[in-house]
C-alpha positions as CSV (number, residue, x, y, z in Angstrom):
1,X,-112.0,-40.0,-1.0
2,X,-109.0,-38.0,-2.4
3,X,-106.8,-36.1,0.2
4,X,-105.1,-32.9,-0.8
5,X,-102.2,-31.9,1.5
6,X,-102.0,-28.3,2.6
7,X,-98.8,-26.3,2.0
8,X,-98.7,-24.9,5.4
9,X,-99.1,-28.2,7.1
10,X,-96.2,-29.5,9.3
11,X,-95.5,-32.4,7.1
12,X,-95.0,-30.4,3.9
13,X,-92.8,-27.8,5.7
14,X,-90.5,-30.6,7.0
15,X,-90.2,-32.1,3.6
16,X,-89.3,-28.8,1.9
17,X,-86.7,-28.0,4.6
18,X,-85.1,-31.4,4.1
19,X,-84.9,-30.9,0.3
20,X,-83.4,-27.4,0.6
21,X,-80.7,-28.7,3.0
22,X,-79.8,-31.6,0.6
23,X,-79.4,-29.1,-2.3
24,X,-77.2,-26.9,-0.2
25,X,-75.0,-29.7,1.0
26,X,-74.6,-31.0,-2.6
27,X,-73.7,-27.5,-3.7
28,X,-70.9,-27.1,-1.0
29,X,-69.3,-30.5,-1.9
30,X,-69.2,-29.5,-5.6
31,X,-67.4,-26.2,-4.9
32,X,-64.6,-28.1,-3.0
33,X,-63.7,-29.8,-6.2
34,X,-62.8,-26.5,-8.0
35,X,-59.1,-26.4,-9.2
36,X,-56.4,-24.4,-7.3
37,X,-55.9,-20.9,-8.9
38,X,-52.3,-19.9,-9.9
39,X,-50.8,-16.9,-8.2
40,X,-50.2,-13.6,-9.9
41,X,-46.8,-11.9,-10.1
42,X,-45.9,-8.2,-10.4
43,X,-42.5,-6.4,-10.8
44,X,-42.7,-3.1,-9.0
45,X,-41.6,-1.2,-12.1
46,X,-43.7,-1.7,-15.3
47,X,-41.1,-0.3,-17.7
48,X,-37.7,1.4,-17.9
49,X,-37.9,3.9,-20.8
50,X,-34.2,4.8,-21.0
51,X,-31.8,4.8,-23.9
52,X,-28.4,6.0,-25.0
53,X,-26.2,7.5,-22.2
54,X,-29.3,7.7,-19.9
55,X,-29.3,3.9,-19.5
56,X,-28.9,2.4,-16.0
57,X,-25.5,1.3,-14.7
58,X,-24.8,-2.4,-14.5
59,X,-25.8,-2.4,-10.8
60,X,-29.6,-2.4,-10.6
61,X,-32.0,-2.9,-7.6
62,X,-35.3,-4.6,-8.4
63,X,-38.3,-5.6,-6.3
64,X,-41.4,-7.7,-6.9
65,X,-44.4,-9.2,-5.2
66,X,-47.1,-11.9,-5.7
67,X,-50.8,-12.4,-4.9
68,X,-53.0,-15.5,-4.7
69,X,-56.8,-15.6,-4.6
70,X,-57.2,-19.0,-2.9
71,X,-54.0,-19.3,-0.9
72,X,-50.7,-17.5,-0.3
73,X,-47.4,-17.0,-2.0
74,X,-44.4,-18.9,-0.6
75,X,-41.6,-18.0,-3.0
76,X,-40.5,-16.8,-6.4
77,X,-38.5,-17.9,-9.4
78,X,-36.3,-15.6,-11.4
79,X,-34.9,-16.0,-14.9
80,X,-33.0,-14.0,-17.5
81,X,-33.8,-16.2,-20.4
82,X,-37.1,-17.9,-19.5
83,X,-35.2,-21.2,-19.6
84,X,-33.2,-21.4,-16.4
85,X,-35.0,-20.4,-13.2
86,X,-33.6,-19.6,-9.8
87,X,-35.7,-19.9,-6.6
88,X,-35.8,-17.3,-3.9
89,X,-38.0,-16.2,-1.0
90,X,-36.9,-12.6,-1.3
91,X,-38.9,-9.9,-2.8
92,X,-36.0,-7.6,-3.8
93,X,-32.4,-7.8,-4.7
94,X,-29.5,-5.8,-6.1
95,X,-28.1,-7.3,-9.4
96,X,-24.7,-6.6,-10.9
97,X,-25.0,-7.4,-14.6
98,X,-22.1,-7.8,-17.0
99,X,-21.8,-6.4,-20.5
100,X,-20.1,-8.3,-23.3
101,X,-16.5,-7.1,-24.0
102,X,-16.3,-4.4,-26.7
103,X,-19.9,-3.3,-26.1
104,X,-20.9,-0.3,-24.1
105,X,-24.6,-1.3,-23.5
106,X,-27.0,-4.2,-23.3
107,X,-30.6,-5.1,-22.7
108,X,-31.2,-7.5,-19.8
109,X,-34.4,-9.7,-20.0
110,X,-35.8,-10.1,-16.5
111,X,-38.6,-12.6,-15.6
112,X,-40.1,-13.4,-12.2
113,X,-43.0,-15.8,-11.3
114,X,-44.6,-16.5,-8.0
115,X,-45.2,-19.9,-6.4
116,X,-48.2,-20.5,-4.1
117,X,-48.6,-22.7,-1.0
118,X,-49.6,-25.7,-3.1
119,X,-46.6,-25.4,-5.4
120,X,-48.5,-23.9,-8.3
121,X,-46.4,-21.5,-10.4
122,X,-47.7,-18.4,-12.2
123,X,-48.2,-19.4,-15.8
124,X,-47.6,-15.8,-17.0
125,X,-44.3,-14.5,-15.4
126,X,-44.0,-10.8,-15.2
127,X,-41.3,-9.3,-17.5
128,X,-39.1,-6.2,-17.5
129,X,-36.5,-5.1,-20.0
130,X,-33.5,-3.5,-18.2
131,X,-31.5,-1.2,-20.4
132,X,-27.9,-0.9,-19.0
133,X,-24.7,0.7,-20.1
134,X,-21.1,0.4,-19.2
135,X,-19.7,2.9,-16.7
136,X,-16.2,4.3,-17.3
137,X,-13.7,3.2,-14.7
138,X,-11.9,5.7,-12.3
139,X,-8.2,6.0,-11.8
140,X,-6.8,7.4,-8.5
141,X,-3.4,8.5,-7.3
142,X,-3.0,8.4,-3.6
143,X,-1.8,12.0,-2.7
144,X,-1.0,11.0,0.9
145,X,1.6,8.5,-0.4
146,X,3.3,11.1,-2.6
147,X,6.5,12.9,-1.6
148,X,6.0,16.3,-0.1
149,X,7.6,18.7,-2.6
150,X,11.2,17.5,-3.4
151,X,12.7,14.1,-3.7
152,X,16.1,12.7,-4.5
153,X,16.0,10.5,-7.7
154,X,13.1,8.3,-6.5
155,X,9.3,9.1,-6.7
156,X,7.2,6.4,-5.0
157,X,3.4,6.5,-4.7
158,X,0.4,4.3,-4.5
159,X,-2.4,4.3,-7.1
160,X,-5.6,2.4,-7.7
161,X,-8.8,2.2,-9.6
162,X,-12.4,1.3,-9.2
163,X,-15.4,0.6,-11.5
164,X,-19.1,0.4,-10.7
165,X,-19.2,-2.5,-13.2
166,X,-16.6,-4.4,-11.1
167,X,-12.9,-4.1,-10.7
168,X,-12.4,-7.2,-12.9
169,X,-13.7,-5.3,-15.9
170,X,-10.7,-3.0,-15.8
171,X,-8.1,-4.6,-18.2
172,X,-5.4,-2.0,-18.7
173,X,-3.6,0.8,-16.9
174,X,-1.3,3.5,-18.3
175,X,1.2,6.0,-16.9
176,X,2.4,9.3,-18.4
177,X,5.0,11.8,-17.1
178,X,4.7,15.4,-18.0
179,X,4.1,15.6,-21.7
180,X,5.7,12.3,-22.5
181,X,4.1,9.2,-24.0
182,X,1.5,7.0,-22.3
183,X,3.0,3.6,-21.4
184,X,1.1,0.5,-20.2
185,X,1.8,-0.5,-16.6
186,X,0.9,-3.6,-14.6
187,X,-2.6,-2.9,-13.2
188,X,-2.1,-5.4,-10.4
189,X,0.9,-3.4,-8.9
190,X,-0.4,-0.5,-6.9
191,X,2.9,0.7,-5.5
192,X,5.1,2.2,-8.1
193,X,8.5,3.9,-8.1
194,X,9.9,6.1,-10.9
195,X,13.6,6.8,-11.4
196,X,15.5,8.6,-14.2
197,X,17.1,6.2,-16.6
198,X,20.3,8.3,-16.5
199,X,20.4,9.6,-12.9
200,X,23.3,11.9,-13.3
201,X,22.1,13.6,-16.5
202,X,19.9,16.7,-15.9
203,X,17.1,17.4,-18.3
204,X,14.4,15.6,-20.2
205,X,14.8,11.9,-20.7
206,X,13.3,8.4,-20.1
207,X,12.4,7.0,-16.7
208,X,12.5,3.6,-15.2
209,X,9.5,1.9,-13.5
210,X,9.9,-0.3,-10.4
211,X,6.9,-2.2,-9.0
212,X,6.5,-2.9,-5.3
213,X,9.9,-4.0,-3.8
214,X,11.3,-5.3,-7.0
215,X,15.0,-4.6,-7.6
216,X,14.9,-4.7,-11.4
217,X,12.9,-2.2,-13.5
218,X,10.1,-3.1,-15.8
219,X,10.6,-3.1,-19.5
220,X,8.5,0.0,-20.1
221,X,10.4,3.3,-20.2
222,X,8.1,6.4,-20.1
223,X,9.5,9.5,-21.8
224,X,9.2,13.1,-20.6
225,X,10.8,12.8,-17.2
226,X,12.8,15.9,-16.2
227,X,15.8,14.9,-14.1
228,X,16.7,17.8,-11.7
229,X,13.4,19.5,-12.5
230,X,9.6,19.5,-12.0
231,X,7.6,16.4,-12.7
232,X,3.8,15.6,-12.8
233,X,2.5,12.1,-13.1
234,X,-0.7,10.9,-14.7
235,X,-2.5,7.5,-14.4
236,X,-5.5,6.3,-16.4
237,X,-7.3,2.9,-16.8
238,X,-9.3,1.2,-19.6
239,X,-12.1,-1.4,-19.1
240,X,-13.1,-4.4,-21.2
241,X,-15.4,-2.3,-23.4
242,X,-12.7,0.2,-24.2
243,X,-14.1,2.9,-21.9
244,X,-11.3,5.1,-20.6
245,X,-11.1,6.8,-17.3
246,X,-10.3,10.4,-16.8
247,X,-6.6,10.7,-16.1
248,X,-5.8,11.4,-12.5
249,X,-3.0,13.9,-11.9
250,X,-0.4,13.9,-9.2
251,X,0.9,17.1,-7.5
252,X,4.0,18.5,-9.1
253,X,7.3,17.7,-7.3
254,X,11.0,18.6,-7.9
255,X,13.2,15.5,-8.5
256,X,16.9,16.1,-7.7
257,X,19.5,14.3,-9.8
258,X,22.5,12.3,-8.6
259,X,25.7,14.4,-8.7
260,X,28.2,12.2,-6.9
261,X,29.0,8.6,-6.0
262,X,28.7,9.5,-2.3
263,X,25.4,10.0,-0.5
264,X,25.4,11.7,2.9
265,X,22.4,11.1,5.3
266,X,22.0,13.6,8.2
267,X,20.1,12.2,11.1
268,X,20.8,14.7,13.9
269,X,20.1,18.3,14.7
270,X,20.9,20.8,12.0
271,X,24.1,22.1,13.7
272,X,25.5,18.6,14.1
273,X,24.6,17.6,10.5
274,X,26.4,20.8,9.4
275,X,29.6,19.7,11.2
276,X,29.7,16.4,9.3
277,X,28.9,18.1,6.0
278,X,31.7,20.5,6.5
279,X,34.1,17.7,7.5
280,X,33.3,15.6,4.5
281,X,33.4,18.5,2.1
282,X,37.0,19.3,3.3
283,X,38.3,15.8,2.4
284,X,36.1,14.5,-0.4
285,X,36.8,16.6,-3.5
286,X,34.2,14.8,-5.7
287,X,31.4,16.4,-3.7
288,X,28.3,14.5,-2.3
289,X,24.5,14.4,-2.4
290,X,22.8,15.1,0.8
291,X,19.5,14.3,2.6
292,X,18.5,15.7,5.9
293,X,16.2,13.2,7.6
294,X,15.5,15.4,10.7
295,X,14.6,18.8,9.4
296,X,11.0,19.9,9.7
297,X,10.1,16.9,12.0
298,X,11.5,14.4,9.5
299,X,9.4,15.4,6.4
300,X,12.2,14.2,4.1
301,X,12.1,10.7,5.5
302,X,10.7,8.4,2.8
303,X,7.0,7.5,3.1
304,X,8.1,4.0,2.0
305,X,11.5,3.0,3.4
306,X,11.1,0.0,1.2
307,X,11.2,0.5,-1.7
308,X,12.1,4.2,-1.8
309,X,15.1,4.2,0.5
310,X,16.3,0.9,-1.1
311,X,16.3,2.4,-4.5
312,X,18.0,5.7,-3.3
313,X,21.0,4.2,-1.6
314,X,21.4,1.5,-4.2
315,X,21.9,4.3,-6.8
316,X,25.2,5.2,-4.9
317,X,28.6,3.5,-4.4
318,X,29.1,4.9,-0.9
319,X,26.8,6.1,1.9
320,X,27.7,8.0,5.0
321,X,25.2,8.2,7.9
322,X,25.3,10.2,11.1
323,X,22.5,9.5,13.6
324,X,22.0,9.3,17.3
325,X,19.6,7.6,19.7
326,X,16.6,9.7,18.8
327,X,13.4,8.0,17.6
328,X,10.9,9.0,15.0
329,X,7.3,8.0,14.3
330,X,6.8,7.0,10.7
331,X,3.9,9.1,9.2
332,X,2.6,6.3,7.0
333,X,2.9,3.2,9.3
334,X,2.8,4.9,12.8
335,X,5.8,2.7,13.8
336,X,8.4,4.4,16.1
337,X,12.1,3.5,15.7
338,X,15.5,5.0,15.5
339,X,16.6,6.1,12.0
340,X,19.2,3.4,11.9
341,X,16.4,0.8,12.6
342,X,14.3,2.1,9.7
343,X,17.4,2.0,7.5
344,X,18.6,-1.5,8.4
345,X,16.6,-3.6,5.9
346,X,17.7,-1.3,3.1
347,X,21.4,-1.4,4.2
348,X,21.2,-5.2,4.2
349,X,20.2,-5.1,0.5
350,X,22.8,-2.4,-0.1
351,X,25.5,-4.6,1.5
352,X,24.5,-7.6,-0.6
353,X,24.8,-5.6,-3.8
354,X,28.3,-4.6,-2.9
355,X,27.7,-1.1,-1.5
356,X,30.1,0.5,1.0
357,X,29.1,2.5,4.0
358,X,30.4,4.6,6.9
359,X,28.2,5.0,10.0
360,X,28.5,6.9,13.2
361,X,25.8,6.7,15.9
362,X,25.0,6.3,19.6
363,X,22.5,4.2,21.5
364,X,20.2,4.4,24.5
365,X,21.6,2.6,27.7
366,X,20.9,-1.1,27.4
367,X,19.5,-0.7,23.9
368,X,17.9,-3.6,22.0
369,X,19.9,-3.6,18.8
370,X,18.6,-6.9,17.4
371,X,17.1,-5.0,14.5
372,X,20.5,-3.9,13.4
373,X,22.2,-7.2,13.2
374,X,23.3,-8.3,9.8
375,X,22.9,-4.9,8.2
376,X,25.7,-3.4,10.4
377,X,28.8,-4.8,12.0
378,X,27.3,-4.6,15.5
379,X,26.2,-7.6,17.4
380,X,25.3,-6.3,20.9
381,X,25.9,-3.6,23.5
382,X,26.4,-4.1,27.2
383,X,23.4,-4.6,29.5
384,X,25.4,-3.8,32.6
385,X,24.3,-1.3,35.1
386,X,26.3,1.9,35.4
387,X,28.0,3.8,32.6
388,X,31.1,3.6,30.4
389,X,32.9,7.0,30.5
390,X,35.4,8.5,28.0
391,X,37.2,11.4,29.7
392,X,38.6,14.4,27.8
393,X,42.1,13.2,28.5
394,X,41.3,9.6,27.2
395,X,41.4,8.4,23.7
396,X,39.9,6.0,21.1
397,X,42.6,4.3,19.0
398,X,42.8,1.9,16.1
399,X,44.2,-1.5,16.1
400,X,45.9,-0.4,12.9
401,X,48.6,2.2,13.7
402,X,48.1,4.0,10.4
403,X,44.8,5.5,11.7
404,X,44.8,8.5,14.0
405,X,44.2,8.6,17.7
406,X,41.1,10.7,18.7
407,X,40.1,12.4,21.9
408,X,36.9,14.1,22.9
409,X,36.8,17.8,23.7
410,X,34.6,17.1,26.7
411,X,33.8,14.3,29.1
412,X,31.5,11.7,27.5
413,X,29.1,9.9,29.8
414,X,27.2,6.8,28.7
415,X,29.6,5.9,25.9
416,X,28.4,2.9,23.7
417,X,31.1,0.3,23.1
418,X,29.8,-2.8,21.3
419,X,30.4,-6.4,20.6
420,X,31.2,-6.7,16.9
421,X,29.5,-9.2,14.6
422,X,31.0,-12.6,13.8
423,X,31.8,-11.5,10.3
424,X,33.4,-8.2,11.4
425,X,36.5,-7.2,13.2
426,X,37.3,-4.7,16.0
427,X,38.7,-1.5,14.4
428,X,38.7,1.2,17.1
429,X,38.9,0.6,20.9
430,X,38.3,3.1,23.7
431,X,40.2,3.6,27.0
432,X,37.1,3.6,29.2
433,X,36.4,4.4,32.8
434,X,33.8,2.3,34.5
435,X,31.2,4.2,36.5
436,X,28.8,2.6,39.0
437,X,30.0,-1.0,38.3
438,X,29.7,-0.9,34.5
439,X,31.3,-3.7,32.5
440,X,31.4,-4.6,28.9
441,X,33.5,-4.5,25.7
442,X,35.8,-1.7,24.7
443,X,35.2,-1.7,20.9
444,X,33.7,1.5,19.6
445,X,34.5,1.0,16.0
446,X,34.3,-2.2,13.9
447,X,34.5,-2.9,10.2
448,X,33.6,-5.6,7.7
449,X,36.1,-6.7,5.1
450,X,35.3,-8.9,2.2
451,X,37.8,-10.0,-0.5
452,X,40.5,-7.8,1.1
453,X,38.3,-4.7,0.7
454,X,36.6,-2.7,3.4
455,X,32.8,-2.8,2.9
456,X,31.6,-1.1,6.1
457,X,33.0,1.0,8.9
458,X,30.7,1.4,12.0
459,X,31.3,3.6,15.0
460,X,29.0,3.3,18.1
461,X,30.2,6.7,19.3
462,X,29.4,10.1,17.7
463,X,32.6,11.1,16.0
464,X,31.9,14.8,15.8
465,X,32.5,14.8,19.6
466,X,36.1,13.6,19.2
467,X,37.3,16.9,17.8
468,X,40.0,17.8,20.4
469,X,42.4,17.6,17.5
470,X,40.4,18.5,14.4
471,X,43.2,17.5,12.1
472,X,43.1,13.9,13.4
473,X,39.4,13.7,12.9
474,X,39.8,15.1,9.4
475,X,42.5,12.4,8.7
476,X,40.1,9.7,9.9
477,X,37.4,10.8,7.4
478,X,39.9,11.3,4.6
479,X,41.3,7.8,5.1
480,X,38.0,6.0,5.3
481,X,36.3,7.8,2.4
482,X,39.1,8.1,0.0
483,X,41.1,4.9,0.8
484,X,39.1,2.3,2.6
485,X,35.8,2.8,0.7
486,X,37.3,3.9,-2.6
């Protein structure tokens, strides 16, 4: 007897369920064997449709991202030639591209490909053509470093340049004065001083260029400089592609010429400076050039003592200075010193070059004069309590009888006798009165002699106060300026 199973019987149902499960299990195992899919990469910008002057500058910011259907992106590789690849985990960056010299534009080929968590790399990197152009450089004259409106002989200023394509792409710099010729200057020297080639000749001529603190001029000699007249300066730079900056223009200043071998520097109130000018004028027939360093809160003080003041005084044979114990704050550096302290490094150079000088000054009680040693004939002042007094019936006198005896018109409290330097000699002494236990040297004037010639005369008292006998004071100035320093 043949038995026909029923489809709805428990046995058949169990068999069908088992067969379906087996097929499903086999199907799942087969799907696990499918290969890993590569990631996909996208640059945020599809295209840059720019040409000519509208191209991008050499500094470009780009971003990108990646996706992966069966995993996740762990990093990217970047290339500019599809041969060398650079790994990164970033999704954006700012690139500074370079352009070949003598070319003003270029097309950068940019490729990026994503990498997934199993190390698989996108087989079709995304691509972007980046049209870039060279950006002209910019030249800058630092107006804050420029003299205010008038200067004697020397014009010193800072200048600089920049370039979006990188400072290293700037290859040349040029200077022009007024309507003169452009001359190439050292682009690595950003502090520059200009002097007339013939400092005593007024009118249009060549100029000399000094870089930084150099004591010798550069070979280049720009034309068009107006000695004892108005001058405007221009700076421009050129980059490696030949692109030229717009010329930057300085303010116009008056440059005074040299008219004498004697320079007089006034460092006291106007009425005191005037006394010294009158005194020198009465004995020095050749005349003198003059700078007032205290007028209008010291606006005539050089913004760069070195090199400006160095170059000014080294243009003269003789320099006279009258100062006192007043201090000034330098507008460029913010340093506060006495004028003589500001001048000291320049005078050291002036002395070494054979210059001759005559100084009269005074000091604060127990002053620290260490910054003056070497440049001047002073070594120290007394640190004693009390004061040294020179009464109106007392005198200062020279160890050389041929020099006049001087007396003050009024009682001088807090006189400043000094100990002279080892390479100097005592020149004038004072008959002092000690007040409140003061003790110290009695030298108020010292001098330095080299090769039998007087190189420097230094008084640590203000000589205009020793005018009880004006004829004697006049004789002192006459002898020093016309004999000793001649």
